Gaussian input, Z-matrix of N, CA and C with variables (Angstrom, degrees):
# hf/3-21g

backbone

0 1
 N
 C     1     B1
 C     2     B2     1     A1
 N     3     B3     2     A2     1     D1
 C     4     B4     3     A3     2     D2
 C     5     B5     4     A4     3     D3
 N     6     B6     5     A5     4     D4
 C     7     B7     6     A6     5     D5
 C     8     B8     7     A7     6     D6
 N     9     B9     8     A8     7     D7
 C    10    B10     9     A9     8     D8
 C    11    B11    10    A10     9     D9
 N    12    B12    11    A11    10    D10
 C    13    B13    12    A12    11    D11
 C    14    B14    13    A13    12    D12
 N    15    B15    14    A14    13    D13
 C    16    B16    15    A15    14    D14
 C    17    B17    16    A16    15    D15
 N    18    B18    17    A17    16    D16
 C    19    B19    18    A18    17    D17
 C    20    B20    19    A19    18    D18
 N    21    B21    20    A20    19    D19
 C    22    B22    21    A21    20    D20
 C    23    B23    22    A22    21    D21
 N    24    B24    23    A23    22    D22
 C    25    B25    24    A24    23    D23
 C    26    B26    25    A25    24    D24
 N    27    B27    26    A26    25    D25
 C    28    B28    27    A27    26    D26
 C    29    B29    28    A28    27    D27
 N    30    B30    29    A29    28    D28
 C    31    B31    30    A30    29    D29
 C    32    B32    31    A31    30    D30
 N    33    B33    32    A32    31    D31
 C    34    B34    33    A33    32    D32
 C    35    B35    34    A34    33    D33
 N    36    B36    35    A35    34    D34
 C    37    B37    36    A36    35    D35
 C    38    B38    37    A37    36    D36
 N    39    B39    38    A38    37    D37
 C    40    B40    39    A39    38    D38
 C    41    B41    40    A40    39    D39
 N    42    B42    41    A41    40    D40
 C    43    B43    42    A42    41    D41
 C    44    B44    43    A43    42    D42
 N    45    B45    44    A44    43    D43
 C    46    B46    45    A45    44    D44
 C    47    B47    46    A46    45    D45
 N    48    B48    47    A47    46    D46
 C    49    B49    48    A48    47    D47
 C    50    B50    49    A49    48    D48
 N    51    B51    50    A50    49    D49
 C    52    B52    51    A51    50    D50
 C    53    B53    52    A52    51    D51
 N    54    B54    53    A53    52    D52
 C    55    B55    54    A54    53    D53
 C    56    B56    55    A55    54    D54
 N    57    B57    56    A56    55    D55
 C    58    B58    57    A57    56    D56
 C    59    B59    58    A58    57    D57
 N    60    B60    59    A59    58    D58
 C    61    B61    60    A60    59    D59
 C    62    B62    61    A61    60    D60
 N    63    B63    62    A62    61    D61
 C    64    B64    63    A63    62    D62
 C    65    B65    64    A64    63    D63
 N    66    B66    65    A65    64    D64
 C    67    B67    66    A66    65    D65
 C    68    B68    67    A67    66    D66
 N    69    B69    68    A68    67    D67
 C    70    B70    69    A69    68    D68
 C    71    B71    70    A70    69    D69
 N    72    B72    71    A71    70    D70
 C    73    B73    72    A72    71    D71
 C    74    B74    73    A73    72    D72
 N    75    B75    74    A74    73    D73
 C    76    B76    75    A75    74    D74
 C    77    B77    76    A76    75    D75
 N    78    B78    77    A77    76    D76
 C    79    B79    78    A78    77    D77
 C    80    B80    79    A79    78    D78
 N    81    B81    80    A80    79    D79
 C    82    B82    81    A81    80    D80
 C    83    B83    82    A82    81    D81
 N    84    B84    83    A83    82    D82
 C    85    B85    84    A84    83    D83
 C    86    B86    85    A85    84    D84
 N    87    B87    86    A86    85    D85
 C    88    B88    87    A87    86    D86
 C    89    B89    88    A88    87    D87
 N    90    B90    89    A89    88    D88
 C    91    B91    90    A90    89    D89
 C    92    B92    91    A91    90    D90
 N    93    B93    92    A92    91    D91
 C    94    B94    93    A93    92    D92
 C    95    B95    94    A94    93    D93
 N    96    B96    95    A95    94    D94
 C    97    B97    96    A96    95    D95
 C    98    B98    97    A97    96    D96
 N    99    B99    98    A98    97    D97
 C   100   B100    99    A99    98    D98
 C   101   B101   100   A100    99    D99
 N   102   B102   101   A101   100   D100
 C   103   B103   102   A102   101   D101
 C   104   B104   103   A103   102   D102
 N   105   B105   104   A104   103   D103
 C   106   B106   105   A105   104   D104
 C   107   B107   106   A106   105   D105
 N   108   B108   107   A107   106   D106
 C   109   B109   108   A108   107   D107
 C   110   B110   109   A109   108   D108
 N   111   B111   110   A110   109   D109
 C   112   B112   111   A111   110   D110
 C   113   B113   112   A112   111   D111
 N   114   B114   113   A113   112   D112
 C   115   B115   114   A114   113   D113
 C   116   B116   115   A115   114   D114
 N   117   B117   116   A116   115   D115
 C   118   B118   117   A117   116   D116
 C   119   B119   118   A118   117   D117
 N   120   B120   119   A119   118   D118
 C   121   B121   120   A120   119   D119
 C   122   B122   121   A121   120   D120
 N   123   B123   122   A122   121   D121
 C   124   B124   123   A123   122   D122
 C   125   B125   124   A124   123   D123
 N   126   B126   125   A125   124   D124
 C   127   B127   126   A126   125   D125
 C   128   B128   127   A127   126   D126
 N   129   B129   128   A128   127   D127
 C   130   B130   129   A129   128   D128
 C   131   B131   130   A130   129   D129
 N   132   B132   131   A131   130   D130
 C   133   B133   132   A132   131   D131
 C   134   B134   133   A133   132   D132
 N   135   B135   134   A134   133   D133
 C   136   B136   135   A135   134   D134
 C   137   B137   136   A136   135   D135
 N   138   B138   137   A137   136   D136
 C   139   B139   138   A138   137   D137
 C   140   B140   139   A139   138   D138
 N   141   B141   140   A140   139   D139
 C   142   B142   141   A141   140   D140
 C   143   B143   142   A142   141   D141
 N   144   B144   143   A143   142   D142
 C   145   B145   144   A144   143   D143
 C   146   B146   145   A145   144   D144
 N   147   B147   146   A146   145   D145
 C   148   B148   147   A147   146   D146
 C   149   B149   148   A148   147   D147
 N   150   B150   149   A149   148   D148
 C   151   B151   150   A150   149   D149
 C   152   B152   151   A151   150   D150
 N   153   B153   152   A152   151   D151
 C   154   B154   153   A153   152   D152
 C   155   B155   154   A154   153   D153
 N   156   B156   155   A155   154   D154
 C   157   B157   156   A156   155   D155
 C   158   B158   157   A157   156   D156
 N   159   B159   158   A158   157   D157
 C   160   B160   159   A159   158   D158
 C   161   B161   160   A160   159   D159
 N   162   B162   161   A161   160   D160
 C   163   B163   162   A162   161   D161
 C   164   B164   163   A163   162   D162
 N   165   B165   164   A164   163   D163
 C   166   B166   165   A165   164   D164
 C   167   B167   166   A166   165   D165
 N   168   B168   167   A167   166   D166
 C   169   B169   168   A168   167   D167
 C   170   B170   169   A169   168   D168
 N   171   B171   170   A170   169   D169
 C   172   B172   171   A171   170   D170
 C   173   B173   172   A172   171   D171
 N   174   B174   173   A173   172   D172
 C   175   B175   174   A174   173   D173
 C   176   B176   175   A175   174   D174
 N   177   B177   176   A176   175   D175
 C   178   B178   177   A177   176   D176
 C   179   B179   178   A178   177   D177
 N   180   B180   179   A179   178   D178
 C   181   B181   180   A180   179   D179
 C   182   B182   181   A181   180   D180
 N   183   B183   182   A182   181   D181
 C   184   B184   183   A183   182   D182
 C   185   B185   184   A184   183   D183
 N   186   B186   185   A185   184   D184
 C   187   B187   186   A186   185   D185
 C   188   B188   187   A187   186   D186
 N   189   B189   188   A188   187   D187
 C   190   B190   189   A189   188   D188
 C   191   B191   190   A190   189   D189
 N   192   B192   191   A191   190   D190
 C   193   B193   192   A192   191   D191
 C   194   B194   193   A193   192   D192
 N   195   B195   194   A194   193   D193
 C   196   B196   195   A195   194   D194
 C   197   B197   196   A196   195   D195
 N   198   B198   197   A197   196   D196
 C   199   B199   198   A198   197   D197
 C   200   B200   199   A199   198   D198
 N   201   B201   200   A200   199   D199
 C   202   B202   201   A201   200   D200
 C   203   B203   202   A202   201   D201
 N   204   B204   203   A203   202   D202
 C   205   B205   204   A204   203   D203
 C   206   B206   205   A205   204   D204
 N   207   B207   206   A206   205   D205
 C   208   B208   207   A207   206   D206
 C   209   B209   208   A208   207   D207
 N   210   B210   209   A209   208   D208
 C   211   B211   210   A210   209   D209
 C   212   B212   211   A211   210   D210
 N   213   B213   212   A212   211   D211
 C   214   B214   213   A213   212   D212
 C   215   B215   214   A214   213   D213
 N   216   B216   215   A215   214   D214
 C   217   B217   216   A216   215   D215
 C   218   B218   217   A217   216   D216

   B1=1.4536
   B2=1.5253
   B3=1.3070
   B4=1.4535
   B5=1.5271
   B6=1.3237
   B7=1.4651
   B8=1.5278
   B9=1.3271
   B10=1.4650
   B11=1.5174
   B12=1.3193
   B13=1.4637
   B14=1.5266
   B15=1.3345
   B16=1.4620
   B17=1.5260
   B18=1.3257
   B19=1.4610
   B20=1.5316
   B21=1.3188
   B22=1.4657
   B23=1.5190
   B24=1.3184
   B25=1.4582
   B26=1.5177
   B27=1.3152
   B28=1.4629
   B29=1.5209
   B30=1.3295
   B31=1.4625
   B32=1.5249
   B33=1.3268
   B34=1.4659
   B35=1.5273
   B36=1.3104
   B37=1.4621
   B38=1.5238
   B39=1.3299
   B40=1.4657
   B41=1.5213
   B42=1.3411
   B43=1.4684
   B44=1.5283
   B45=1.3359
   B46=1.4577
   B47=1.5225
   B48=1.3180
   B49=1.4672
   B50=1.5247
   B51=1.3282
   B52=1.4598
   B53=1.5250
   B54=1.3148
   B55=1.4598
   B56=1.5147
   B57=1.3198
   B58=1.4652
   B59=1.5307
   B60=1.3366
   B61=1.4654
   B62=1.5213
   B63=1.3438
   B64=1.4609
   B65=1.5242
   B66=1.3246
   B67=1.4636
   B68=1.5225
   B69=1.3288
   B70=1.4668
   B71=1.5300
   B72=1.3344
   B73=1.4662
   B74=1.5266
   B75=1.3292
   B76=1.4705
   B77=1.5257
   B78=1.3292
   B79=1.4500
   B80=1.5188
   B81=1.3374
   B82=1.4657
   B83=1.5238
   B84=1.3320
   B85=1.4680
   B86=1.5263
   B87=1.3247
   B88=1.4552
   B89=1.5177
   B90=1.3084
   B91=1.4625
   B92=1.5202
   B93=1.3121
   B94=1.4505
   B95=1.5302
   B96=1.3242
   B97=1.4527
   B98=1.5111
   B99=1.3272
   B100=1.4639
   B101=1.5330
   B102=1.3427
   B103=1.4698
   B104=1.5266
   B105=1.3205
   B106=1.4664
   B107=1.5232
   B108=1.3295
   B109=1.4593
   B110=1.5257
   B111=1.3083
   B112=1.4635
   B113=1.5294
   B114=1.3317
   B115=1.4648
   B116=1.5180
   B117=1.3424
   B118=1.4635
   B119=1.5323
   B120=1.3138
   B121=1.4587
   B122=1.5253
   B123=1.3127
   B124=1.4625
   B125=1.5235
   B126=1.3236
   B127=1.4648
   B128=1.5200
   B129=1.3311
   B130=1.4598
   B131=1.5201
   B132=1.3054
   B133=1.4666
   B134=1.5271
   B135=1.3278
   B136=1.4693
   B137=1.5302
   B138=1.3265
   B139=1.4617
   B140=1.5160
   B141=1.3042
   B142=1.4600
   B143=1.5240
   B144=1.3191
   B145=1.4593
   B146=1.5181
   B147=1.2981
   B148=1.4530
   B149=1.5180
   B150=1.3228
   B151=1.4635
   B152=1.5242
   B153=1.3139
   B154=1.4648
   B155=1.5261
   B156=1.3389
   B157=1.4656
   B158=1.5276
   B159=1.3194
   B160=1.4599
   B161=1.5243
   B162=1.3263
   B163=1.4675
   B164=1.5356
   B165=1.3306
   B166=1.4667
   B167=1.5247
   B168=1.3386
   B169=1.4604
   B170=1.5218
   B171=1.3184
   B172=1.4665
   B173=1.5196
   B174=1.3190
   B175=1.4562
   B176=1.5267
   B177=1.3238
   B178=1.4594
   B179=1.5260
   B180=1.3273
   B181=1.4579
   B182=1.5196
   B183=1.3349
   B184=1.4670
   B185=1.5230
   B186=1.3187
   B187=1.4605
   B188=1.5191
   B189=1.3281
   B190=1.4595
   B191=1.5345
   B192=1.3309
   B193=1.4598
   B194=1.5242
   B195=1.3154
   B196=1.4580
   B197=1.5227
   B198=1.3266
   B199=1.4695
   B200=1.5175
   B201=1.3103
   B202=1.4621
   B203=1.5168
   B204=1.3281
   B205=1.4530
   B206=1.5109
   B207=1.3223
   B208=1.4457
   B209=1.5320
   B210=1.3097
   B211=1.4639
   B212=1.5200
   B213=1.3127
   B214=1.4740
   B215=1.5347
   B216=1.2956
   B217=1.4657
   B218=1.4514
   A1=109.49
   A2=116.35
   A3=122.99
   A4=109.30
   A5=117.38
   A6=121.31
   A7=111.62
   A8=118.46
   A9=120.56
   A10=112.37
   A11=117.91
   A12=121.46
   A13=112.89
   A14=117.31
   A15=120.68
   A16=110.43
   A17=115.04
   A18=122.60
   A19=107.76
   A20=116.60
   A21=122.40
   A22=109.13
   A23=116.51
   A24=121.37
   A25=108.98
   A26=115.78
   A27=122.05
   A28=106.96
   A29=115.80
   A30=121.27
   A31=110.46
   A32=115.35
   A33=121.12
   A34=108.78
   A35=116.39
   A36=120.55
   A37=112.10
   A38=117.57
   A39=120.76
   A40=112.48
   A41=117.14
   A42=119.72
   A43=113.84
   A44=117.78
   A45=121.32
   A46=114.83
   A47=117.82
   A48=120.77
   A49=110.63
   A50=115.82
   A51=121.31
   A52=108.17
   A53=116.47
   A54=122.45
   A55=109.72
   A56=116.47
   A57=121.93
   A58=108.13
   A59=115.48
   A60=121.38
   A61=108.10
   A62=117.83
   A63=119.99
   A64=110.91
   A65=116.69
   A66=122.10
   A67=111.93
   A68=117.86
   A69=119.98
   A70=112.21
   A71=118.03
   A72=121.99
   A73=112.66
   A74=117.31
   A75=120.98
   A76=109.99
   A77=115.47
   A78=122.14
   A79=114.46
   A80=117.12
   A81=121.10
   A82=109.58
   A83=117.45
   A84=119.50
   A85=111.00
   A86=115.82
   A87=121.15
   A88=110.96
   A89=115.73
   A90=122.89
   A91=109.88
   A92=115.91
   A93=122.33
   A94=109.48
   A95=116.52
   A96=121.04
   A97=112.99
   A98=117.65
   A99=122.47
   A100=111.92
   A101=116.88
   A102=120.54
   A103=113.29
   A104=117.11
   A105=124.29
   A106=113.44
   A107=116.96
   A108=121.03
   A109=110.44
   A110=116.44
   A111=121.39
   A112=110.25
   A113=116.37
   A114=122.04
   A115=109.53
   A116=118.12
   A117=119.34
   A118=108.55
   A119=117.17
   A120=121.87
   A121=108.91
   A122=116.35
   A123=123.10
   A124=108.66
   A125=117.61
   A126=122.50
   A127=108.20
   A128=116.91
   A129=121.72
   A130=112.63
   A131=116.65
   A132=122.73
   A133=108.36
   A134=117.53
   A135=119.47
   A136=111.00
   A137=115.54
   A138=121.34
   A139=108.29
   A140=116.98
   A141=121.38
   A142=106.63
   A143=115.70
   A144=121.37
   A145=109.11
   A146=116.30
   A147=121.43
   A148=111.21
   A149=115.25
   A150=120.95
   A151=112.36
   A152=117.02
   A153=120.26
   A154=113.50
   A155=119.16
   A156=120.91
   A157=114.30
   A158=117.92
   A159=121.53
   A160=112.51
   A161=117.25
   A162=121.25
   A163=110.90
   A164=117.67
   A165=120.98
   A166=110.89
   A167=116.91
   A168=119.96
   A169=110.57
   A170=117.76
   A171=120.64
   A172=112.11
   A173=117.37
   A174=120.30
   A175=112.40
   A176=117.44
   A177=119.50
   A178=113.97
   A179=119.00
   A180=121.38
   A181=110.46
   A182=116.63
   A183=120.37
   A184=113.60
   A185=117.66
   A186=121.07
   A187=111.86
   A188=117.18
   A189=121.01
   A190=110.35
   A191=116.50
   A192=121.98
   A193=108.95
   A194=116.28
   A195=122.93
   A196=106.19
   A197=117.65
   A198=121.36
   A199=110.34
   A200=115.46
   A201=122.59
   A202=106.72
   A203=116.51
   A204=121.44
   A205=109.96
   A206=116.38
   A207=121.78
   A208=108.52
   A209=115.56
   A210=121.22
   A211=108.46
   A212=116.36
   A213=120.25
   A214=112.61
   A215=118.40
   A216=119.36
   A217=108.64
   D1=141.20
   D2=178.47
   D3=-72.01
   D4=125.66
   D5=-176.74
   D6=-59.47
   D7=-29.94
   D8=179.11
   D9=-64.23
   D10=-19.08
   D11=-179.07
   D12=-100.13
   D13=-5.11
   D14=-179.03
   D15=-72.22
   D16=140.68
   D17=178.10
   D18=-125.91
   D19=135.97
   D20=178.73
   D21=-120.21
   D22=147.95
   D23=176.09
   D24=-96.78
   D25=125.34
   D26=178.51
   D27=-119.35
   D28=123.64
   D29=-177.49
   D30=-83.06
   D31=131.61
   D32=177.06
   D33=-72.88
   D34=131.20
   D35=179.60
   D36=-76.66
   D37=-16.81
   D38=-179.47
   D39=-85.81
   D40=-49.59
   D41=-173.88
   D42=-116.34
   D43=-9.39
   D44=177.83
   D45=84.55
   D46=1.53
   D47=-179.10
   D48=-68.13
   D49=143.26
   D50=175.19
   D51=-87.29
   D52=124.81
   D53=-178.29
   D54=-111.81
   D55=132.19
   D56=177.41
   D57=-82.93
   D58=119.54
   D59=-178.39
   D60=-119.02
   D61=120.40
   D62=177.80
   D63=-69.73
   D64=148.28
   D65=-178.80
   D66=-57.74
   D67=-30.42
   D68=-178.88
   D69=-66.57
   D70=-12.83
   D71=177.65
   D72=-93.74
   D73=6.55
   D74=-179.89
   D75=-57.57
   D76=135.97
   D77=178.06
   D78=84.10
   D79=0.38
   D80=-178.37
   D81=-114.31
   D82=142.84
   D83=178.26
   D84=-69.59
   D85=152.63
   D86=178.90
   D87=-142.72
   D88=172.76
   D89=179.67
   D90=-122.12
   D91=147.13
   D92=177.53
   D93=-65.94
   D94=135.85
   D95=177.77
   D96=-70.92
   D97=-19.14
   D98=-177.63
   D99=-91.10
   D100=-58.29
   D101=-174.21
   D102=-108.09
   D103=-6.87
   D104=-179.58
   D105=68.10
   D106=17.16
   D107=174.02
   D108=-73.46
   D109=161.40
   D110=-179.94
   D111=-69.26
   D112=134.55
   D113=176.00
   D114=-95.04
   D115=149.49
   D116=172.38
   D117=-62.72
   D118=140.87
   D119=179.55
   D120=-67.79
   D121=136.21
   D122=178.93
   D123=-87.18
   D124=121.50
   D125=175.13
   D126=-113.92
   D127=123.15
   D128=-179.47
   D129=-99.50
   D130=-17.45
   D131=179.95
   D132=-124.07
   D133=151.21
   D134=177.10
   D135=-63.00
   D136=145.47
   D137=174.30
   D138=-98.83
   D139=137.24
   D140=174.61
   D141=-95.12
   D142=114.42
   D143=-179.16
   D144=-116.20
   D145=147.02
   D146=179.36
   D147=-113.61
   D148=-172.00
   D149=-179.32
   D150=-56.80
   D151=-36.36
   D152=-175.91
   D153=-84.76
   D154=-13.55
   D155=-176.01
   D156=-114.61
   D157=-18.28
   D158=-174.21
   D159=-62.03
   D160=-51.40
   D161=-177.04
   D162=-62.82
   D163=-43.38
   D164=179.66
   D165=-61.18
   D166=-41.26
   D167=179.06
   D168=-63.34
   D169=-47.42
   D170=-179.07
   D171=-61.64
   D172=-37.38
   D173=-178.49
   D174=-72.66
   D175=-27.53
   D176=-176.06
   D177=-98.85
   D178=-19.62
   D179=-176.10
   D180=-90.19
   D181=130.59
   D182=-175.69
   D183=-98.70
   D184=-5.67
   D185=-178.86
   D186=-90.06
   D187=179.11
   D188=177.20
   D189=-69.47
   D190=149.26
   D191=-178.11
   D192=-127.82
   D193=131.10
   D194=172.97
   D195=-112.41
   D196=119.24
   D197=-176.07
   D198=-114.87
   D199=139.85
   D200=173.64
   D201=-122.49
   D202=127.51
   D203=-178.64
   D204=-110.78
   D205=146.31
   D206=-178.47
   D207=-138.97
   D208=142.36
   D209=175.98
   D210=-136.93
   D211=146.70
   D212=-176.63
   D213=-79.41
   D214=-10.69
   D215=-178.86
   D216=-88.62

């Protein structure tokens, strides 16, 4: 399937409405079509975060986060 045609459902944390979000909007903020509250940003690919960006991302992102840590030792 062409990624440009993929649609994902993102649940609004304010009113619970299911919002259809096209894949091309991944990584961009959006608003609920029902209550106009902020929707969690849809990420389709893993983000590579470092020491300087990890904490800021966690503090600003309202959705669930799955983290994988790696060390060379």
